A tleap script that builds the chain and sets N, CA, C and O, in Angstrom:
source leaprc.protein.ff14SB
mol = sequence {
  NMET SER LEU LYS LEU LEU HIE GLU PRO GLU
  SER ASP ASP PRO ILE LEU SER VAL VAL ASN
  LEU ILE ASP LEU PHE MET VAL ILE ILE ALA
  ALA LEU LEU ILE THR VAL ALA GLN ASN PRO
  LEU LEU ASN PRO PHE SER ASN ARG ASP VAL
  THR VAL VAL ILE ASP ALA GLY LYS PRO THR
  MET GLU MET LEU VAL LYS GLU GLY GLU LYS
  LEU GLU ARG TYR LYS ALA SER GLY LYS MET
  GLY SER GLY ASP GLY VAL ARG ALA GLY VAL
  ALA TYR ARG LEU LYS ASP GLY SER MET ILE
  TYR VAL PRO GLU ALA ALA GLN GLN GLN ALA
  CARG
}
set mol.1.N position { 79.845 32.372 138.185 }
set mol.1.CA position { 78.969 33.488 138.609 }
set mol.1.C position { 79.433 33.906 139.986 }
set mol.1.O position { 79.772 33.147 140.893 }
set mol.2.N position { 79.396 35.341 140.008 }
set mol.2.CA position { 79.934 35.824 141.331 }
set mol.2.C position { 78.733 36.653 141.970 }
set mol.2.O position { 78.129 37.508 141.322 }
set mol.3.N position { 78.468 36.370 143.139 }
set mol.3.CA position { 77.664 37.044 143.928 }
set mol.3.C position { 77.998 37.884 144.859 }
set mol.3.O position { 78.772 37.443 145.708 }
set mol.4.N position { 77.581 39.177 144.981 }
set mol.4.CA position { 78.090 40.124 146.081 }
set mol.4.C position { 77.479 39.759 147.291 }
set mol.4.O position { 76.269 39.540 147.239 }
set mol.5.N position { 78.072 39.641 148.404 }
set mol.5.CA position { 77.505 39.287 149.680 }
set mol.5.C position { 77.331 40.594 150.370 }
set mol.5.O position { 78.048 41.559 150.105 }
set mol.6.N position { 76.323 40.627 151.305 }
set mol.6.CA position { 76.110 41.825 152.163 }
set mol.6.C position { 77.221 42.241 153.139 }
set mol.6.O position { 77.370 43.406 153.508 }
set mol.7.N position { 77.945 41.274 153.510 }
set mol.7.CA position { 78.955 41.684 154.447 }
set mol.7.C position { 80.356 42.029 153.754 }
set mol.7.O position { 81.352 42.177 154.462 }
set mol.8.N position { 80.421 42.151 152.414 }
set mol.8.CA position { 81.445 42.421 151.786 }
set mol.8.C position { 81.779 44.018 151.813 }
set mol.8.O position { 80.886 44.826 151.563 }
set mol.9.N position { 82.966 44.391 152.094 }
set mol.9.CA position { 83.310 45.927 152.077 }
set mol.9.C position { 82.842 46.668 150.807 }
set mol.9.O position { 82.811 46.006 149.770 }
set mol.10.N position { 82.521 47.797 150.774 }
set mol.10.CA position { 82.333 48.533 149.576 }
set mol.10.C position { 83.528 49.536 149.177 }
set mol.10.O position { 83.421 50.313 148.228 }
set mol.11.N position { 84.529 49.460 149.885 }
set mol.11.CA position { 85.740 50.148 149.650 }
set mol.11.C position { 86.374 49.731 148.359 }
set mol.11.O position { 87.224 50.495 147.900 }
set mol.12.N position { 86.083 48.613 147.692 }
set mol.12.CA position { 86.357 48.141 146.485 }
set mol.12.C position { 85.786 48.908 145.387 }
set mol.12.O position { 86.321 48.800 144.283 }
set mol.13.N position { 84.807 49.645 145.527 }
set mol.13.CA position { 83.922 50.336 144.512 }
set mol.13.C position { 84.829 51.536 144.033 }
set mol.13.O position { 85.125 52.391 144.867 }
set mol.14.N position { 85.246 51.639 142.852 }
set mol.14.CA position { 86.064 52.895 142.470 }
set mol.14.C position { 85.155 54.078 142.249 }
set mol.14.O position { 85.664 55.198 142.246 }
set mol.15.N position { 83.934 53.945 142.075 }
set mol.15.CA position { 83.108 55.122 141.969 }
set mol.15.C position { 83.002 56.090 143.386 }
set mol.15.O position { 82.751 57.295 143.370 }
set mol.16.N position { 83.229 55.350 144.489 }
set mol.16.CA position { 83.222 56.024 145.713 }
set mol.16.C position { 84.257 57.138 145.776 }
set mol.16.O position { 84.014 58.275 146.179 }
set mol.17.N position { 85.392 56.720 145.355 }
set mol.17.CA position { 86.546 57.810 145.483 }
set mol.17.C position { 86.257 58.841 144.523 }
set mol.17.O position { 86.703 59.953 144.805 }
set mol.18.N position { 85.621 58.723 143.470 }
set mol.18.CA position { 85.233 59.863 142.504 }
set mol.18.C position { 84.183 60.797 143.155 }
set mol.18.O position { 84.267 62.021 143.051 }
set mol.19.N position { 83.166 60.158 143.847 }
set mol.19.CA position { 82.262 60.992 144.668 }
set mol.19.C position { 82.884 61.739 145.663 }
set mol.19.O position { 82.481 62.886 145.860 }
set mol.20.N position { 83.910 61.229 146.404 }
set mol.20.CA position { 84.757 61.886 147.442 }
set mol.20.C position { 85.404 63.034 146.826 }
set mol.20.O position { 85.326 64.121 147.399 }
set mol.21.N position { 86.019 62.928 145.751 }
set mol.21.CA position { 86.510 64.019 145.100 }
set mol.21.C position { 85.755 65.222 144.652 }
set mol.21.O position { 86.207 66.367 144.641 }
set mol.22.N position { 84.428 64.814 144.243 }
set mol.22.CA position { 83.436 65.724 143.672 }
set mol.22.C position { 83.055 66.701 145.029 }
set mol.22.O position { 82.889 67.921 145.014 }
set mol.23.N position { 82.978 65.856 146.107 }
set mol.23.CA position { 82.616 66.590 147.456 }
set mol.23.C position { 83.735 67.489 147.753 }
set mol.23.O position { 83.486 68.610 148.196 }
set mol.24.N position { 84.910 67.121 147.558 }
set mol.24.CA position { 86.112 68.115 148.166 }
set mol.24.C position { 86.026 69.294 146.984 }
set mol.24.O position { 86.197 70.459 147.341 }
set mol.25.N position { 85.817 69.057 145.870 }
set mol.25.CA position { 85.839 70.209 145.016 }
set mol.25.C position { 84.698 71.155 145.263 }
set mol.25.O position { 84.860 72.369 145.142 }
set mol.26.N position { 83.492 70.597 145.624 }
set mol.26.CA position { 82.354 71.398 146.003 }
set mol.26.C position { 82.712 72.301 147.259 }
set mol.26.O position { 82.344 73.472 147.351 }
set mol.27.N position { 83.428 71.672 148.167 }
set mol.27.CA position { 83.902 72.542 149.444 }
set mol.27.C position { 84.736 73.580 149.017 }
set mol.27.O position { 84.553 74.709 149.473 }
set mol.28.N position { 85.718 73.341 148.124 }
set mol.28.CA position { 86.784 74.376 147.713 }
set mol.28.C position { 86.140 75.494 146.994 }
set mol.28.O position { 86.544 76.646 147.156 }
set mol.29.N position { 85.048 75.177 146.118 }
set mol.29.CA position { 84.290 76.118 145.404 }
set mol.29.C position { 83.627 77.024 146.396 }
set mol.29.O position { 83.753 78.246 146.317 }
set mol.30.N position { 82.971 76.479 147.265 }
set mol.30.CA position { 82.090 77.276 148.195 }
set mol.30.C position { 83.039 78.192 148.943 }
set mol.30.O position { 82.680 79.353 149.140 }
set mol.31.N position { 84.152 77.797 149.352 }
set mol.31.CA position { 85.198 78.504 150.085 }
set mol.31.C position { 85.588 79.664 149.220 }
set mol.31.O position { 85.638 80.774 149.750 }
set mol.32.N position { 85.858 79.535 147.991 }
set mol.32.CA position { 86.203 80.521 147.021 }
set mol.32.C position { 85.092 81.510 146.822 }
set mol.32.O position { 85.391 82.702 146.891 }
set mol.33.N position { 83.974 81.203 146.608 }
set mol.33.CA position { 82.803 82.026 146.541 }
set mol.33.C position { 82.618 82.834 147.736 }
set mol.33.O position { 82.300 84.017 147.616 }
set mol.34.N position { 82.791 82.290 148.903 }
set mol.34.CA position { 82.601 83.104 150.175 }
set mol.34.C position { 83.625 84.097 150.231 }
set mol.34.O position { 83.324 85.233 150.598 }
set mol.35.N position { 85.051 83.749 149.844 }
set mol.35.CA position { 86.020 84.815 149.897 }
set mol.35.C position { 85.939 85.955 148.802 }
set mol.35.O position { 86.361 87.097 148.979 }
set mol.36.N position { 85.347 85.497 147.665 }
set mol.36.CA position { 85.102 86.660 146.763 }
set mol.36.C position { 84.027 87.707 147.082 }
set mol.36.O position { 84.043 88.909 146.820 }
set mol.37.N position { 82.992 86.903 147.773 }
set mol.37.CA position { 81.760 87.890 148.110 }
set mol.37.C position { 82.142 88.687 149.274 }
set mol.37.O position { 81.530 89.739 149.457 }
set mol.38.N position { 83.083 88.334 150.105 }
set mol.38.CA position { 83.533 89.204 151.304 }
set mol.38.C position { 84.487 90.296 150.982 }
set mol.38.O position { 84.595 91.248 151.755 }
set mol.39.N position { 85.152 90.224 149.946 }
set mol.39.CA position { 86.274 91.122 149.353 }
set mol.39.C position { 85.582 92.178 148.596 }
set mol.39.O position { 85.077 91.842 147.525 }
set mol.40.N position { 85.475 93.428 148.988 }
set mol.40.CA position { 84.797 94.415 148.047 }
set mol.40.C position { 85.556 94.848 146.864 }
set mol.40.O position { 85.031 95.572 146.018 }
set mol.41.N position { 86.812 94.421 146.766 }
set mol.41.CA position { 87.569 94.607 145.500 }
set mol.41.C position { 87.304 93.652 144.527 }
set mol.41.O position { 87.189 94.001 143.352 }
set mol.42.N position { 87.195 92.509 144.861 }
set mol.42.CA position { 86.999 91.551 143.925 }
set mol.42.C position { 85.538 91.067 143.648 }
set mol.42.O position { 85.295 90.245 142.765 }
set mol.43.N position { 84.649 91.578 144.390 }
set mol.43.CA position { 83.317 91.238 144.275 }
set mol.43.C position { 82.709 92.043 143.087 }
set mol.43.O position { 82.712 93.271 143.168 }
set mol.44.N position { 82.230 91.478 142.078 }
set mol.44.CA position { 81.804 92.228 140.883 }
set mol.44.C position { 80.376 92.706 141.015 }
set mol.44.O position { 79.916 93.494 140.188 }
set mol.45.N position { 79.616 92.227 142.092 }
set mol.45.CA position { 78.299 92.743 142.442 }
set mol.45.C position { 78.319 93.908 143.311 }
set mol.45.O position { 77.319 94.602 143.492 }
set mol.46.N position { 79.499 94.139 143.874 }
set mol.46.CA position { 79.346 95.393 144.971 }
set mol.46.C position { 79.270 96.687 144.165 }
set mol.46.O position { 79.888 96.874 143.117 }
set mol.47.N position { 78.477 97.536 144.735 }
set mol.47.CA position { 78.315 98.981 144.107 }
set mol.47.C position { 79.064 99.952 144.903 }
set mol.47.O position { 78.983 101.148 144.624 }
set mol.48.N position { 79.824 99.513 145.921 }
set mol.48.CA position { 80.708 100.389 146.720 }
set mol.48.C position { 81.886 100.767 145.833 }
set mol.48.O position { 82.359 100.070 144.935 }
set mol.49.N position { 82.282 101.952 146.210 }
set mol.49.CA position { 83.658 102.511 145.644 }
set mol.49.C position { 84.711 102.175 146.620 }
set mol.49.O position { 84.511 102.494 147.792 }
set mol.50.N position { 85.930 101.506 146.261 }
set mol.50.CA position { 86.997 101.090 147.154 }
set mol.50.C position { 88.192 101.582 146.588 }
set mol.50.O position { 88.385 101.635 145.374 }
set mol.51.N position { 89.095 101.986 147.553 }
set mol.51.CA position { 90.503 102.378 147.235 }
set mol.51.C position { 91.421 101.587 148.055 }
set mol.51.O position { 91.277 101.617 149.277 }
set mol.52.N position { 92.352 100.878 147.522 }
set mol.52.CA position { 93.301 100.017 148.259 }
set mol.52.C position { 94.722 100.621 148.122 }
set mol.52.O position { 95.138 100.774 146.974 }
set mol.53.N position { 95.392 100.926 148.998 }
set mol.53.CA position { 96.727 101.293 148.907 }
set mol.53.C position { 97.801 100.192 149.456 }
set mol.53.O position { 97.788 99.731 150.598 }
set mol.54.N position { 98.852 99.814 148.299 }
set mol.54.CA position { 99.630 98.688 148.742 }
set mol.54.C position { 101.021 99.362 148.866 }
set mol.54.O position { 101.377 100.212 148.049 }
set mol.55.N position { 101.767 98.985 149.859 }
set mol.55.CA position { 103.135 99.463 150.266 }
set mol.55.C position { 103.072 101.050 150.392 }
set mol.55.O position { 103.766 101.782 149.688 }
set mol.56.N position { 102.271 101.467 151.250 }
set mol.56.CA position { 102.156 102.936 151.390 }
set mol.56.C position { 103.313 103.498 151.949 }
set mol.56.O position { 103.897 103.035 152.928 }
set mol.57.N position { 103.689 104.648 151.227 }
set mol.57.CA position { 104.940 105.494 151.502 }
set mol.57.C position { 106.168 104.918 150.982 }
set mol.57.O position { 107.236 105.500 151.169 }
set mol.58.N position { 106.107 103.858 150.366 }
set mol.58.CA position { 107.370 103.246 149.785 }
set mol.58.C position { 107.470 103.554 148.396 }
set mol.58.O position { 106.428 103.911 147.845 }
set mol.59.N position { 108.634 103.480 147.642 }
set mol.59.CA position { 108.736 103.783 146.186 }
set mol.59.C position { 107.931 102.787 145.362 }
set mol.59.O position { 107.547 103.088 144.232 }
set mol.60.N position { 107.664 101.568 145.931 }
set mol.60.CA position { 106.930 100.654 145.232 }
set mol.60.C position { 105.395 100.719 145.458 }
set mol.60.O position { 104.651 99.770 145.211 }
set mol.61.N position { 104.986 101.904 145.943 }
set mol.61.CA position { 103.549 101.960 146.349 }
set mol.61.C position { 102.561 101.902 145.004 }
set mol.61.O position { 102.830 102.461 143.941 }
set mol.62.N position { 101.545 101.233 145.227 }
set mol.62.CA position { 100.453 101.163 144.123 }
set mol.62.C position { 99.022 101.423 144.965 }
set mol.62.O position { 98.817 101.216 146.161 }
set mol.63.N position { 98.135 101.925 143.988 }
set mol.63.CA position { 96.996 102.323 144.457 }
set mol.63.C position { 96.011 101.528 143.546 }
set mol.63.O position { 96.175 101.630 142.330 }
set mol.64.N position { 95.013 100.753 144.020 }
set mol.64.CA position { 93.842 100.240 143.337 }
set mol.64.C position { 92.573 100.945 143.617 }
set mol.64.O position { 92.168 101.057 144.774 }
set mol.65.N position { 91.936 101.421 142.612 }
set mol.65.CA position { 90.785 102.261 142.717 }
set mol.65.C position { 89.631 101.689 141.914 }
set mol.65.O position { 89.704 101.560 140.692 }
set mol.66.N position { 88.557 101.347 142.629 }
set mol.66.CA position { 87.335 100.635 141.973 }
set mol.66.C position { 86.156 101.635 142.037 }
set mol.66.O position { 85.751 101.955 143.155 }
set mol.67.N position { 85.603 102.125 140.996 }
set mol.67.CA position { 84.477 103.022 141.062 }
set mol.67.C position { 83.615 102.334 140.075 }
set mol.67.O position { 83.899 102.202 138.885 }
set mol.68.N position { 82.409 101.850 140.728 }
set mol.68.CA position { 81.539 101.098 140.075 }
set mol.68.C position { 81.972 99.776 139.460 }
set mol.68.O position { 82.319 98.875 140.224 }
set mol.69.N position { 81.982 99.587 138.185 }
set mol.69.CA position { 82.611 98.476 137.440 }
set mol.69.C position { 83.974 98.768 136.923 }
set mol.69.O position { 84.575 97.891 136.302 }
set mol.70.N position { 84.539 100.003 137.145 }
set mol.70.CA position { 85.759 100.447 136.639 }
set mol.70.C position { 86.815 100.212 137.643 }
set mol.70.O position { 86.647 100.623 138.791 }
set mol.71.N position { 87.967 99.539 137.280 }
set mol.71.CA position { 89.031 99.239 138.234 }
set mol.71.C position { 90.359 99.955 137.616 }
set mol.71.O position { 90.601 99.673 136.443 }
set mol.72.N position { 91.191 100.798 138.241 }
set mol.72.CA position { 92.122 101.376 137.709 }
set mol.72.C position { 93.309 101.192 138.763 }
set mol.72.O position { 93.091 101.187 139.975 }
set mol.73.N position { 94.575 101.044 138.212 }
set mol.73.CA position { 95.815 100.708 139.086 }
set mol.73.C position { 96.667 101.934 138.748 }
set mol.73.O position { 96.845 102.301 137.587 }
set mol.74.N position { 97.164 102.525 139.774 }
set mol.74.CA position { 98.245 103.556 139.781 }
set mol.74.C position { 99.566 103.168 140.525 }
set mol.74.O position { 99.612 102.764 141.686 }
set mol.75.N position { 100.442 103.317 139.839 }
set mol.75.CA position { 101.873 103.005 140.552 }
set mol.75.C position { 102.606 104.201 140.580 }
set mol.75.O position { 102.576 105.026 139.667 }
set mol.76.N position { 103.412 104.337 141.838 }
set mol.76.CA position { 104.310 105.366 142.107 }
set mol.76.C position { 105.620 105.312 141.130 }
set mol.76.O position { 106.156 104.270 140.751 }
set mol.77.N position { 105.979 106.478 140.839 }
set mol.77.CA position { 107.226 106.614 140.073 }
set mol.77.C position { 108.442 106.756 140.773 }
set mol.77.O position { 109.534 106.531 140.250 }
set mol.78.N position { 108.263 107.184 142.131 }
set mol.78.CA position { 109.332 107.307 142.913 }
set mol.78.C position { 109.852 108.625 143.032 }
set mol.78.O position { 110.633 108.858 143.954 }
set mol.79.N position { 109.506 109.588 142.171 }
set mol.79.CA position { 109.797 110.942 141.958 }
set mol.79.C position { 108.895 111.866 142.942 }
set mol.79.O position { 107.765 111.530 143.296 }
set mol.80.N position { 109.490 112.999 143.317 }
set mol.80.CA position { 108.548 113.943 143.931 }
set mol.80.C position { 107.587 114.600 142.865 }
set mol.80.O position { 107.873 114.768 141.679 }
set mol.81.N position { 106.575 114.893 143.390 }
set mol.81.CA position { 105.527 115.567 142.538 }
set mol.81.C position { 105.849 117.138 142.344 }
set mol.81.O position { 106.394 117.815 143.216 }
set mol.82.N position { 105.507 117.550 141.286 }
set mol.82.CA position { 105.598 119.003 141.043 }
set mol.82.C position { 104.677 119.455 140.078 }
set mol.82.O position { 104.094 118.646 139.356 }
set mol.83.N position { 104.461 120.857 139.984 }
set mol.83.CA position { 103.455 121.309 139.139 }
set mol.83.C position { 103.089 122.694 139.520 }
set mol.83.O position { 103.578 123.184 140.539 }
set mol.84.N position { 102.211 123.403 138.730 }
set mol.84.CA position { 101.676 124.667 138.935 }
set mol.84.C position { 100.544 124.551 139.973 }
set mol.84.O position { 99.788 123.580 139.954 }
set mol.85.N position { 100.431 125.502 140.845 }
set mol.85.CA position { 99.274 125.405 141.700 }
set mol.85.C position { 99.460 126.540 142.786 }
set mol.85.O position { 100.448 127.274 142.799 }
set mol.86.N position { 98.505 126.612 143.623 }
set mol.86.CA position { 98.374 127.643 144.750 }
set mol.86.C position { 98.268 127.073 146.071 }
set mol.86.O position { 97.785 125.945 146.166 }
set mol.87.N position { 98.616 127.635 147.015 }
set mol.87.CA position { 98.425 127.062 148.431 }
set mol.87.C position { 96.915 126.940 148.585 }
set mol.87.O position { 96.160 127.861 148.274 }
set mol.88.N position { 96.473 125.701 149.104 }
set mol.88.CA position { 94.982 125.595 149.326 }
set mol.88.C position { 94.635 125.599 150.843 }
set mol.88.O position { 93.465 125.649 151.222 }
set mol.89.N position { 95.686 125.546 151.694 }
set mol.89.CA position { 95.396 125.524 153.167 }
set mol.89.C position { 96.417 124.999 153.890 }
set mol.89.O position { 97.522 124.836 153.374 }
set mol.90.N position { 96.149 124.661 155.223 }
set mol.90.CA position { 97.210 124.133 156.076 }
set mol.90.C position { 96.760 122.967 156.761 }
set mol.90.O position { 95.588 122.964 157.139 }
set mol.91.N position { 97.532 121.905 157.004 }
set mol.91.CA position { 97.168 120.785 157.779 }
set mol.91.C position { 97.856 120.718 159.066 }
set mol.91.O position { 99.081 120.826 159.105 }
set mol.92.N position { 97.154 120.547 160.132 }
set mol.92.CA position { 97.795 120.353 161.491 }
set mol.92.C position { 97.629 118.926 162.102 }
set mol.92.O position { 96.537 118.371 161.983 }
set mol.93.N position { 98.599 118.337 162.714 }
set mol.93.CA position { 98.430 117.151 163.323 }
set mol.93.C position { 98.344 117.300 164.932 }
set mol.93.O position { 99.219 117.894 165.562 }
set mol.94.N position { 97.251 116.729 165.520 }
set mol.94.CA position { 96.831 116.862 166.841 }
set mol.94.C position { 97.766 115.898 167.661 }
set mol.94.O position { 98.528 115.114 167.096 }
set mol.95.N position { 97.657 116.007 169.068 }
set mol.95.CA position { 98.505 115.209 169.867 }
set mol.95.C position { 98.045 113.695 169.773 }
set mol.95.O position { 98.802 112.755 170.016 }
set mol.96.N position { 96.701 113.562 169.389 }
set mol.96.CA position { 96.284 112.034 169.259 }
set mol.96.C position { 96.617 111.527 167.968 }
set mol.96.O position { 96.247 110.387 167.689 }
set mol.97.N position { 97.303 112.245 167.082 }
set mol.97.CA position { 97.642 111.810 165.827 }
set mol.97.C position { 96.780 112.004 164.634 }
set mol.97.O position { 97.127 111.640 163.510 }
set mol.98.N position { 95.500 112.661 164.935 }
set mol.98.CA position { 94.718 112.874 163.904 }
set mol.98.C position { 95.033 114.174 163.055 }
set mol.98.O position { 95.746 114.986 163.644 }
set mol.99.N position { 94.716 114.442 162.053 }
set mol.99.CA position { 94.914 115.548 161.164 }
set mol.99.C position { 93.677 116.273 160.882 }
set mol.99.O position { 92.604 115.754 160.576 }
set mol.100.N position { 93.963 117.731 161.034 }
set mol.100.CA position { 92.959 118.727 160.573 }
set mol.100.C position { 93.270 119.590 159.553 }
set mol.100.O position { 94.324 120.216 159.665 }
set mol.101.N position { 92.536 119.777 158.510 }
set mol.101.CA position { 92.835 120.583 157.302 }
set mol.101.C position { 91.908 121.655 157.415 }
set mol.101.O position { 90.703 121.526 157.633 }
set mol.102.N position { 92.657 122.938 157.224 }
set mol.102.CA position { 91.911 124.275 157.295 }
set mol.102.C position { 92.205 124.924 155.943 }
set mol.102.O position { 93.346 125.281 155.650 }
set mol.103.N position { 91.172 125.070 155.133 }
set mol.103.CA position { 91.238 125.577 153.790 }
set mol.103.C position { 91.850 127.035 153.885 }
set mol.103.O position { 91.871 127.689 154.927 }
set mol.104.N position { 92.331 127.447 152.701 }
set mol.104.CA position { 93.108 128.884 152.768 }
set mol.104.C position { 92.031 129.893 152.985 }
set mol.104.O position { 92.198 130.843 153.750 }
set mol.105.N position { 90.859 129.685 152.277 }
set mol.105.CA position { 89.773 130.917 152.306 }
set mol.105.C position { 89.319 131.031 153.786 }
set mol.105.O position { 89.002 132.158 154.166 }
set mol.106.N position { 89.251 130.029 154.646 }
set mol.106.CA position { 88.900 130.223 156.002 }
set mol.106.C position { 89.869 130.760 156.895 }
set mol.106.O position { 89.526 131.327 157.932 }
set mol.107.N position { 91.212 130.599 156.513 }
set mol.107.CA position { 92.307 131.241 157.126 }
set mol.107.C position { 92.244 132.819 156.964 }
set mol.107.O position { 92.318 133.551 157.952 }
set mol.108.N position { 92.114 133.275 155.768 }
set mol.108.CA position { 91.980 134.664 155.385 }
set mol.108.C position { 90.713 135.372 156.032 }
set mol.108.O position { 90.744 136.549 156.393 }
set mol.109.N position { 89.673 134.612 156.140 }
set mol.109.CA position { 88.458 135.265 156.696 }
set mol.109.C position { 88.633 135.366 158.214 }
set mol.109.O position { 88.003 136.235 158.817 }
set mol.110.N position { 89.393 134.591 158.823 }
set mol.110.CA position { 89.551 134.592 160.342 }
set mol.110.C position { 90.545 135.769 160.689 }
set mol.110.O position { 90.521 136.209 161.838 }
set mol.111.N position { 91.366 136.274 159.817 }
set mol.111.CA position { 92.385 137.293 160.045 }
set mol.111.C position { 91.742 138.498 160.173 }
set mol.111.O position { 92.390 139.525 160.374 }
savepdb mol mol.pdb
quit
């Protein structure tokens, strides 16, 4: 008959290592939930519309657009755009780097 004495270490108990693993997984799950909640693109509960541009200006450019619950991915083909259309206005770059767009109708009225 074996009696467990009070001064014996509890490190021999195998259930303690399982409890430590469960604690570790709980911390990992909490970190992942916080990451998803802070990312507007991944958060399924966010009502905000989000647009993400990946590799802007390169031939491998992609756009992810989230509107409500709908998520769309657009990939660049690397070709220049073409089509039928009319001139809509003029864009000017200021010294500070900002852009100003002047619609065509406003230009004709100013002349």
